[in-house]
N, C-alpha and C positions, 0 to 999 in steps of 0.2 A: 840203777845209776852206775853200776860197774865198779863199786868200791873194791871188791875182792880182785877183780881183773886188774884194776889200776895198781893195787898193791903188789900183785904178782909180777906185773910188768916192771915196776920200779925195783923190785927185789932182784929180778933176773936180768934186766937190761934188754929184754926181748919184747916183741910185739906178740900178744897172745889173743887169739880170736876163736870163738866157738862158731863152727860152721856146720852146714848140712841141713837136712830136713827139719823144719819147725823152729829153727834158731833165729829167723828174721821175719819180721812182719813187713810185707810189702803192700803199700796202699794202692799202687798202680797195677798189681796183679802180675807183674813181670818177674821172671826168675833170672838170677845171675848164675854163671857157671858154678857148679858145685852144690846148688840148692837141692838137687835130687839125690845126692849122696847121703849115706847114714851120718848121724851126728859125729863130729870129730873136732879136735882142737888143732888149730893152725898156729905154729910157732915160727916167727921170723926173727932171726938173730944176726948180728953183725959178724960173729965169729963162733967157732966150735965151743969155746968155754961158756959163752953166754947161752948157747943152745942147750948144752948139758944142764946148766943151771935152770933154764926155762922148763926143761923136761922134768927135772927134780921138783920144782915148785908146783907144776901142774899135777904130777903124780901124788904129791902130798895133799893137794886140795881135793883129790878124788877119794881119799880115805874118809869114811864117815867121822864126823866130829863128835866129841863128848858133849854132854849136856851143858857143861860150863863154857866150852868154846862156842857152842851155839848161842847161849845167852849173851856172850860178849859181842858176837857178830850182830845179833838182833838189836842190842843196845846201841851199837854204832849206827845202824840203819835208822833207828828211832831218833837219834840225835841229829842226823843229817836231815831227816824228814821233818824235824821239829815236833815230833809226837811223843817224846819221852815223858813219862809220868813217873816220878820218883815215889816209891812206896815208903812210908815212914817205918822205922823199926818197930817191931811188936813190943808193946809195953810189958807184956807178960814174960816172953822168952828172950827178947833182944835180937831175934833173927830178922833178916830181910825176906821179902818175897810173899808176905801175906799181910792182910789187914790186921791192925792191932787188936781188933775186937773178935777175931776168929781164933 
C-alpha cells in the first residue's frame, strides 16, 4: 500500500519511486522506458533542498531496521489491513508478545 513511501514523500517533499527490473507488475506485458535497468530509486524534487532531504530519507530507509522498528512497521501494516490481533499480557511475567499460558 506504500505506507513507507508515502511517509518518506511527506517528510521530504519529494516524489519517490522505485524503478527498474521487477518493480512493476504489468498486466498487458508491455514495458515502459527504464524497466530493463537495474532496480533504483527515482527522486523528483521541486528544489535542491527537498532533493537533499529526499536522498537523506531514502538512504535512512535502506539501513536495516532493528527488531523493534520492524515490529512497529508490521503493526502499522496490520492496523491498515484490519488484521491486528492484540495479545494479552502474560499473567505470569506481565510481558507482551506471548500467550499467557506459555
